[in-house]
GUDREN-303646 format. One record per residue: x, y negated, z of N, C-alpha, C in turn; residue in one letter; residue number from 1. Coordinates in steps of 0.05 Angstrom, whole numbers, plus 5000, padded with zeros to 4 digits. Layout:
N
+------+------+------+-------+-------+-------+------+------+------+------+------+
| n.xx | n.yy | n.zz | ca.xx | ca.yy | ca.zz | c.xx | c.yy | c.zz | resn | resi |
+------+------+------+-------+-------+-------+------+------+------+------+------+
|    X |    Y |    Z |     X |     Y |     Z |    X |    Y |    Z |    a |  NUM |
...
+------+------+------+-------+-------+-------+------+------+------+------+------+
***
This chain:
172
+------+------+------+-------+-------+-------+------+------+------+------+------+
| n.xx | n.yy | n.zz | ca.xx | ca.yy | ca.zz | c.xx | c.yy | c.zz | resn | resi |
+------+------+------+-------+-------+-------+------+------+------+------+------+
| 4924 | 3433 | 3899 |  4933 |  3434 |  3930 | 4929 | 3411 | 3948 |    m |    1 |
| 4910 | 3416 | 3967 |  4900 |  3389 |  3983 | 4928 | 3367 | 3993 |    p |    2 |
| 4922 | 3340 | 3992 |  4939 |  3320 |  3995 | 4932 | 3319 | 4028 |    s |    3 |
| 4947 | 3302 | 4035 |  4963 |  3297 |  4057 | 4930 | 3276 | 4069 |    i |    4 |
| 4930 | 3257 | 4053 |  4902 |  3247 |  4059 | 4879 | 3262 | 4065 |    a |    5 |
| 4876 | 3280 | 4048 |  4853 |  3308 |  4056 | 4853 | 3326 | 4077 |    d |    6 |
| 4879 | 3334 | 4079 |  4889 |  3340 |  4104 | 4882 | 3320 | 4131 |    k |    7 |
| 4882 | 3299 | 4132 |  4874 |  3293 |  4150 | 4853 | 3276 | 4159 |    l |    8 |
| 4838 | 3276 | 4140 |  4813 |  3276 |  4136 | 4793 | 3298 | 4151 |    t |    9 |
| 4799 | 3324 | 4139 |  4787 |  3342 |  4153 | 4790 | 3342 | 4184 |    s |   10 |
| 4823 | 3341 | 4188 |  4826 |  3343 |  4214 | 4817 | 3325 | 4231 |    s |   11 |
| 4810 | 3306 | 4224 |  4797 |  3281 |  4243 | 4770 | 3298 | 4240 |    r |   12 |
| 4754 | 3304 | 4219 |  4726 |  3317 |  4214 | 4728 | 3335 | 4239 |    l |   13 |
| 4746 | 3350 | 4243 |  4743 |  3378 |  4258 | 4742 | 3366 | 4288 |    l |   14 |
| 4763 | 3347 | 4295 |  4760 |  3347 |  4332 | 4732 | 3313 | 4331 |    l |   15 |
| 4731 | 3306 | 4306 |  4702 |  3292 |  4313 | 4683 | 3311 | 4322 |    a |   16 |
| 4683 | 3328 | 4304 |  4652 |  3352 |  4306 | 4664 | 3363 | 4331 |    w |   17 |
| 4681 | 3367 | 4343 |  4693 |  3386 |  4366 | 4684 | 3362 | 4393 |    g |   18 |
| 4702 | 3345 | 4386 |  4690 |  3315 |  4412 | 4657 | 3317 | 4415 |    i |   19 |
| 4644 | 3306 | 4396 |  4611 |  3307 |  4399 | 4596 | 3330 | 4395 |    l |   20 |
| 4600 | 3357 | 4400 |  4585 |  3375 |  4399 | 4592 | 3381 | 4438 |    f |   21 |
| 4617 | 3386 | 4446 |  4624 |  3385 |  4473 | 4606 | 3365 | 4481 |    i |   22 |
| 4599 | 3340 | 4473 |  4591 |  3317 |  4488 | 4557 | 3324 | 4484 |    i |   23 |
| 4553 | 3340 | 4472 |  4523 |  3349 |  4466 | 4512 | 3375 | 4478 |    w |   24 |
| 4532 | 3390 | 4481 |  4530 |  3416 |  4508 | 4532 | 3407 | 4534 |    i |   25 |
| 4549 | 3385 | 4544 |  4541 |  3368 |  4572 | 4521 | 3352 | 4570 |    t |   26 |
| 4500 | 3341 | 4554 |  4483 |  3316 |  4554 | 4465 | 3350 | 4560 |    i |   27 |
| 4461 | 3366 | 4536 |  4432 |  3382 |  4539 | 4432 | 3403 | 4563 |    t |   28 |
| 4466 | 3402 | 4570 |  4460 |  3433 |  4596 | 4458 | 3461 | 4590 |    g |   29 |
| 4450 | 3462 | 4560 |  4440 |  3483 |  4559 | 4463 | 3509 | 4543 |    s |   30 |
| 4461 | 3525 | 4539 |  4484 |  3547 |  4522 | 4454 | 3562 | 4504 |    l |   31 |
| 4427 | 3560 | 4500 |  4408 |  3569 |  4492 | 4419 | 3569 | 4458 |    n |   32 |
| 4415 | 3592 | 4445 |  4420 |  3588 |  4419 | 4409 | 3572 | 4403 |    f |   33 |
| 4387 | 3569 | 4398 |  4372 |  3546 |  4387 | 4388 | 3512 | 4398 |    q |   34 |
| 4393 | 3512 | 4419 |  4408 |  3486 |  4429 | 4430 | 3487 | 4420 |    e |   35 |
| 4446 | 3502 | 4415 |  4473 |  3504 |  4400 | 4472 | 3504 | 4374 |    l |   36 |
| 4454 | 3518 | 4360 |  4456 |  3517 |  4328 | 4440 | 3485 | 4324 |    f |   37 |
| 4424 | 3471 | 4338 |  4418 |  3443 |  4331 | 4431 | 3427 | 4344 |    l |   38 |
| 4450 | 3434 | 4355 |  4470 |  3409 |  4369 | 4503 | 3416 | 4347 |    g |   39 |
| 4512 | 3442 | 4336 |  4527 |  3441 |  4315 | 4522 | 3434 | 4287 |    i |   40 |
| 4493 | 3424 | 4279 |  4483 |  3409 |  4264 | 4484 | 3381 | 4255 |    g |   41 |
| 4473 | 3372 | 4284 |  4475 |  3339 |  4293 | 4505 | 3329 | 4298 |    i |   42 |
| 4514 | 3348 | 4306 |  4550 |  3327 |  4322 | 4564 | 3334 | 4296 |    s |   43 |
| 4552 | 3355 | 4277 |  4574 |  3348 |  4243 | 4567 | 3327 | 4228 |    l |   44 |
| 4535 | 3319 | 4229 |  4529 |  3302 |  4209 | 4538 | 3274 | 4218 |    l |   45 |
| 4530 | 3277 | 4248 |  4547 |  3251 |  4260 | 4586 | 3240 | 4250 |    i |   46 |
| 4595 | 3260 | 4253 |  4619 |  3259 |  4260 | 4620 | 3245 | 4223 |    a |   47 |
| 4610 | 3268 | 4212 |  4612 |  3266 |  4183 | 4607 | 3228 | 4163 |    w |   48 |
| 4583 | 3218 | 4188 |  4578 |  3189 |  4173 | 4588 | 3180 | 4194 |    l |   49 |
| 4605 | 3180 | 4206 |  4617 |  3160 |  4219 | 4655 | 3161 | 4219 |    t |   50 |
| 4656 | 3180 | 4198 |  4696 |  3193 |  4192 | 4702 | 3170 | 4192 |    l |   51 |
| 4699 | 3143 | 4166 |  4708 |  3124 |  4163 | 4721 | 3108 | 4188 |    p |   52 |
| 4704 | 3105 | 4203 |  4713 |  3092 |  4230 | 4731 | 3103 | 4249 |    r |   53 |
| 4738 | 3130 | 4245 |  4745 |  3151 |  4263 | 4779 | 3149 | 4254 |    l |   54 |
| 4791 | 3124 | 4250 |  4820 |  3119 |  4240 | 4837 | 3126 | 4271 |    r |   55 |
| 4828 | 3120 | 4285 |  4838 |  3123 |  4321 | 4847 | 3153 | 4326 |    w |   56 |
| 4826 | 3172 | 4309 |  4837 |  3205 |  4321 | 4862 | 3210 | 4307 |    l |   57 |
| 4873 | 3195 | 4286 |  4901 |  3206 |  4276 | 4927 | 3202 | 4292 |    n |   58 |
| 4915 | 3186 | 4321 |  4934 |  3183 |  4337 | 4940 | 3201 | 4356 |    d |   59 |
| 4924 | 3230 | 4353 |  4920 |  3248 |  4370 | 4933 | 3271 | 4353 |    i |   60 |
| 4944 | 3293 | 4374 |  4968 |  3304 |  4365 | 4951 | 3336 | 4365 |    k |   61 |
| 4944 | 3344 | 4339 |  4926 |  3370 |  4334 | 4947 | 3389 | 4331 |    l |   62 |
| 4959 | 3395 | 4361 |  4965 |  3421 |  4356 | 4949 | 3448 | 4379 |    t |   63 |
| 4954 | 3472 | 4373 |  4939 |  3495 |  4404 | 4941 | 3480 | 4420 |    p |   64 |
| 4957 | 3473 | 4439 |  4963 |  3467 |  4463 | 4944 | 3444 | 4471 |    s |   65 |
| 4932 | 3426 | 4450 |  4909 |  3403 |  4457 | 4892 | 3407 | 4476 |    l |   66 |
| 4871 | 3431 | 4480 |  4858 |  3431 |  4496 | 4864 | 3435 | 4520 |    p |   67 |
| 4883 | 3448 | 4523 |  4902 |  3453 |  4551 | 4908 | 3425 | 4566 |    w |   68 |
| 4928 | 3407 | 4548 |  4936 |  3396 |  4551 | 4913 | 3368 | 4560 |    s |   69 |
| 4894 | 3367 | 4550 |  4876 |  3346 |  4555 | 4863 | 3358 | 4584 |    a |   70 |
| 4855 | 3374 | 4580 |  4846 |  3384 |  4614 | 4864 | 3379 | 4635 |    l |   71 |
| 4891 | 3389 | 4631 |  4918 |  3384 |  4655 | 4906 | 3351 | 4655 |    q |   72 |
| 4910 | 3329 | 4636 |  4905 |  3299 |  4640 | 4880 | 3305 | 4651 |    f |   73 |
| 4856 | 3313 | 4647 |  4842 |  3308 |  4672 | 4842 | 3313 | 4693 |    f |   74 |
| 4847 | 3337 | 4705 |  4853 |  3339 |  4730 | 4872 | 3325 | 4744 |    w |   75 |
| 4893 | 3315 | 4728 |  4913 |  3294 |  4750 | 4893 | 3268 | 4744 |    i |   76 |
| 4879 | 3256 | 4736 |  4871 |  3233 |  4733 | 4848 | 3236 | 4759 |    f |   77 |
| 4833 | 3261 | 4755 |  4811 |  3269 |  4777 | 4831 | 3266 | 4806 |    i |   78 |
| 4853 | 3279 | 4800 |  4862 |  3282 |  4838 | 4875 | 3253 | 4836 |    g |   79 |
| 4885 | 3238 | 4825 |  4893 |  3205 |  4824 | 4871 | 3192 | 4845 |    a |   80 |
| 4846 | 3191 | 4823 |  4820 |  3182 |  4834 | 4815 | 3192 | 4858 |    l |   81 |
| 4812 | 3211 | 4869 |  4803 |  3220 |  4891 | 4826 | 3211 | 4913 |    l |   82 |
| 4852 | 3205 | 4914 |  4874 |  3202 |  4928 | 4871 | 3164 | 4928 |    k |   83 |
| 4861 | 3150 | 4906 |  4860 |  3130 |  4904 | 4839 | 3118 | 4923 |    a |   84 |
| 4816 | 3132 | 4924 |  4789 |  3122 |  4931 | 4798 | 3132 | 4961 |    n |   85 |
| 4805 | 3152 | 4969 |  4814 |  3159 |  4997 | 4830 | 3134 | 5006 |    i |   86 |
| 4856 | 3125 | 4992 |  4870 |  3106 |  5008 | 4857 | 3076 | 5014 |    d |   87 |
| 4830 | 3073 | 4991 |  4823 |  3045 |  4988 | 4796 | 3048 | 5014 |    m |   88 |
| 4784 | 3069 | 5023 |  4761 |  3071 |  5034 | 4783 | 3071 | 5071 |    a |   89 |
| 4804 | 3077 | 5067 |  4820 |  3077 |  5099 | 4833 | 3046 | 5107 |    r |   90 |
| 4837 | 3037 | 5080 |  4843 |  3006 |  5079 | 4818 | 2987 | 5087 |    r |   91 |
| 4804 | 2992 | 5064 |  4769 |  2976 |  5079 | 4758 | 2979 | 5108 |    v |   92 |
| 4768 | 3005 | 5125 |  4756 |  3015 |  5153 | 4777 | 3006 | 5161 |    l |   93 |
| 4797 | 2990 | 5155 |  4817 |  2995 |  5178 | 4822 | 2962 | 5182 |    s |   94 |
| 4821 | 2950 | 5220 |  4810 |  2934 |  5229 | 4835 | 2906 | 5216 |    p |   95 |
| 4856 | 2921 | 5206 |  4877 |  2899 |  5198 | 4878 | 2904 | 5164 |    r |   96 |
| 4871 | 2916 | 5154 |  4857 |  2911 |  5132 | 4886 | 2907 | 5115 |    l |   97 |
| 4905 | 2931 | 5114 |  4932 |  2939 |  5105 | 4934 | 2923 | 5076 |    p |   98 |
| 4935 | 2901 | 5063 |  4940 |  2902 |  5030 | 4961 | 2882 | 5027 |    i |   99 |
| 4977 | 2885 | 5004 |  4990 |  2868 |  5000 | 4988 | 2865 | 4966 |    n |  100 |
| 4968 | 2846 | 4953 |  4964 |  2851 |  4927 | 4990 | 2830 | 4908 |    p |  101 |
| 4993 | 2840 | 4887 |  5009 |  2835 |  4880 | 5006 | 2840 | 4841 |    a |  102 |
| 5022 | 2823 | 4816 |  5011 |  2826 |  4794 | 5040 | 2838 | 4785 |    i |  103 |
| 5038 | 2867 | 4777 |  5062 |  2886 |  4774 | 5069 | 2895 | 4736 |    v |  104 |
| 5091 | 2890 | 4735 |  5091 |  2898 |  4698 | 5103 | 2934 | 4699 |    e |  105 |
| 5092 | 2939 | 4680 |  5097 |  2972 |  4684 | 5103 | 2976 | 4654 |    i |  106 |
| 5128 | 2993 | 4650 |  5128 |  3003 |  4623 | 5125 | 3031 | 4605 |    q |  107 |
| 5115 | 3033 | 4585 |  5104 |  3053 |  4581 | 5118 | 3057 | 4547 |    t |  108 |
| 5121 | 3084 | 4548 |  5136 |  3096 |  4530 | 5107 | 3103 | 4500 |    g |  109 |
| 5084 | 3099 | 4508 |  5068 |  3112 |  4489 | 5067 | 3087 | 4469 |    l |  110 |
| 5064 | 3100 | 4437 |  5070 |  3079 |  4426 | 5033 | 3071 | 4398 |    q |  111 |
| 5024 | 3095 | 4409 |  4997 |  3087 |  4398 | 4980 | 3069 | 4416 |    s |  112 |
| 4956 | 3053 | 4398 |  4944 |  3038 |  4414 | 4923 | 3052 | 4430 |    p |  113 |
| 4920 | 3076 | 4423 |  4902 |  3097 |  4437 | 4912 | 3096 | 4467 |    l |  114 |
| 4932 | 3108 | 4452 |  4953 |  3121 |  4484 | 4947 | 3098 | 4504 |    g |  115 |
| 4948 | 3070 | 4499 |  4958 |  3050 |  4508 | 4929 | 3047 | 4522 |    k |  116 |
| 4912 | 3048 | 4504 |  4880 |  3039 |  4519 | 4878 | 3054 | 4532 |    l |  117 |
| 4884 | 3082 | 4526 |  4877 |  3116 |  4552 | 4892 | 3101 | 4584 |    l |  118 |
| 4910 | 3101 | 4573 |  4930 |  3087 |  4599 | 4924 | 3072 | 4620 |    l |  119 |
| 4916 | 3042 | 4598 |  4907 |  3029 |  4616 | 4882 | 3029 | 4631 |    a |  120 |
| 4860 | 3044 | 4612 |  4838 |  3053 |  4622 | 4838 | 3069 | 4652 |    n |  121 |
| 4855 | 3091 | 4651 |  4867 |  3113 |  4667 | 4874 | 3085 | 4697 |    s |  122 |
| 4885 | 3070 | 4691 |  4900 |  3055 |  4710 | 4878 | 3042 | 4720 |    i |  123 |
| 4859 | 3030 | 4709 |  4836 |  3015 |  4715 | 4822 | 3030 | 4730 |    t |  124 |
| 4817 | 3052 | 4723 |  4793 |  3064 |  4736 | 4798 | 3083 | 4762 |    l |  125 |
| 4827 | 3083 | 4769 |  4828 |  3088 |  4798 | 4826 | 3067 | 4812 |    t |  126 |
| 4809 | 3066 | 4840 |  4814 |  3039 |  4857 | 4845 | 3029 | 4865 |    p |  127 |
| 4849 | 3010 | 4858 |  4870 |  2986 |  4878 | 4882 | 2981 | 4858 |    g |  128 |
| 4880 | 2996 | 4832 |  4899 |  2980 |  4813 | 4876 | 2968 | 4791 |    t |  129 |
| 4880 | 2947 | 4775 |  4873 |  2944 |  4761 | 4887 | 2935 | 4732 |    l |  130 |
| 4886 | 2938 | 4701 |  4905 |  2935 |  4682 | 4893 | 2901 | 4679 |    t |  131 |
| 4906 | 2887 | 4674 |  4902 |  2855 |  4660 | 4909 | 2851 | 4638 |    v |  132 |
| 4928 | 2859 | 4636 |  4944 |  2851 |  4603 | 4958 | 2876 | 4585 |    d |  133 |
| 4961 | 2883 | 4565 |  4980 |  2905 |  4546 | 4989 | 2880 | 4530 |    v |  134 |
| 5009 | 2878 | 4535 |  5039 |  2859 |  4504 | 5060 | 2885 | 4507 |    i |  135 |
| 5056 | 2892 | 4484 |  5080 |  2910 |  4467 | 5076 | 2937 | 4486 |    d |  136 |
| 5106 | 2943 | 4499 |  5111 |  2967 |  4512 | 5093 | 2961 | 4547 |    d |  137 |
| 5091 | 2936 | 4551 |  5089 |  2930 |  4577 | 5059 | 2919 | 4587 |    r |  138 |
| 5053 | 2942 | 4603 |  5022 |  2933 |  4619 | 5027 | 2914 | 4641 |    l |  139 |
| 5003 | 2889 | 4646 |  5009 |  2881 |  4670 | 4982 | 2891 | 4696 |    q |  140 |
| 4996 | 2894 | 4712 |  4974 |  2914 |  4742 | 4976 | 2896 | 4758 |    v |  141 |
| 4946 | 2889 | 4765 |  4931 |  2883 |  4787 | 4941 | 2912 | 4811 |    h |  142 |
| 4958 | 2908 | 4831 |  4966 |  2928 |  4851 | 4964 | 2919 | 4879 |    w |  143 |
| 4935 | 2928 | 4892 |  4933 |  2920 |  4916 | 4948 | 2923 | 4940 |    i |  144 |
| 4971 | 2947 | 4939 |  4988 |  2945 |  4956 | 5017 | 2947 | 4940 |    d |  145 |
| 5018 | 2914 | 4939 |  5055 |  2918 |  4925 | 5069 | 2930 | 4948 |    q |  146 |
| 5087 | 2956 | 4949 |  5108 |  2963 |  4958 | 5126 | 2940 | 4959 |    g |  147 |
| 5147 | 2945 | 4981 |  5175 |  2928 |  4987 | 5189 | 2936 | 4957 |    p |  148 |
| 5203 | 2918 | 4952 |  5221 |  2920 |  4923 | 5209 | 2933 | 4899 |    g |  149 |
| 5178 | 2927 | 4892 |  5164 |  2945 |  4879 | 5183 | 2925 | 4843 |    a |  150 |
| 5202 | 2944 | 4839 |  5213 |  2930 |  4809 | 5196 | 2945 | 4784 |    d |  151 |
| 5212 | 2941 | 4756 |  5202 |  2959 |  4735 | 5194 | 2993 | 4741 |    l |  152 |
| 5212 | 3000 | 4742 |  5223 |  3034 |  4743 | 5198 | 3038 | 4766 |    q |  153 |
| 5206 | 3030 | 4791 |  5190 |  3038 |  4812 | 5158 | 3035 | 4809 |    s |  154 |
| 5147 | 3016 | 4801 |  5119 |  3011 |  4793 | 5111 | 3028 | 4779 |    a |  155 |
| 5126 | 3023 | 4752 |  5115 |  3050 |  4730 | 5120 | 3079 | 4747 |    t |  156 |
| 5139 | 3089 | 4761 |  5134 |  3115 |  4765 | 5103 | 3112 | 4788 |    r |  157 |
| 5104 | 3105 | 4798 |  5079 |  3100 |  4823 | 5062 | 3097 | 4815 |    a |  158 |
| 5055 | 3087 | 4791 |  5037 |  3083 |  4775 | 5016 | 3092 | 4754 |    i |  159 |
| 5043 | 3086 | 4727 |  5032 |  3102 |  4702 | 5046 | 3138 | 4701 |    a |  160 |
| 5065 | 3136 | 4719 |  5079 |  3163 |  4708 | 5061 | 3185 | 4698 |    e |  161 |
| 5050 | 3194 | 4733 |  5026 |  3217 |  4731 | 5008 | 3215 | 4706 |    p |  162 |
| 4999 | 3187 | 4690 |  4982 |  3199 |  4666 | 5001 | 3202 | 4652 |    f |  163 |
| 5024 | 3192 | 4644 |  5035 |  3183 |  4622 | 5044 | 3206 | 4608 |    e |  164 |
| 5053 | 3227 | 4636 |  5066 |  3248 |  4623 | 5046 | 3265 | 4609 |    k |  165 |
| 5030 | 3270 | 4612 |  5001 |  3276 |  4604 | 4997 | 3268 | 4584 |    y |  166 |
| 4992 | 3243 | 4577 |  4980 |  3234 |  4556 | 5000 | 3238 | 4527 |    l |  167 |
| 5025 | 3234 | 4540 |  5049 |  3237 |  4513 | 5047 | 3267 | 4499 |    q |  168 |
| 5037 | 3283 | 4511 |  5033 |  3310 |  4511 | 4999 | 3314 | 4477 |    r |  169 |
| 4993 | 3303 | 4483 |  4958 |  3294 |  4475 | 4965 | 3277 | 4441 |    i |  170 |
| 4977 | 3248 | 4454 |  4981 |  3239 |  4430 | 5005 | 3223 | 4425 |    l |  171 |
| 4996 | 3218 | 4394 |  5033 |  3204 |  4384 | 5054 | 3186 | 4397 |    l |  172 |
+------+------+------+-------+-------+-------+------+------+------+------+------+
***
């Protein structure tokens, strides 16, 4: 009977292989049989060689809905990215340059370091916000336009909630 460590190792290996294989397909841009066969082998070899350093993969919930949840997160992120870019373009092109910068604190329910990292990076990659620090379950974020009365709950709702909702489906 396989131990829990064996199951985690094989799950990590499969997940790493899947991620690397998707990257392979994306980079090659080909669904040619020879390319796919080579990609399977190379991504499996790399996953096996790097497995001891992939402990962070333990934070990912390996469920049948993982691909769908990851895709949903990706689309939410792309939507937030487009919305933030349009907002920043409007601010830059405005003669008055309407900004009210401030450092705000937001709270996260994500427990894993990987979850906090993905949330912080998602916030930083959207124009108008920059994660400055992560302290326990709080993130300090530079926000280019803090609205009036932006307390912890309203800042969390405005900045992190769209991302966190989907990250909680993916991560422990």
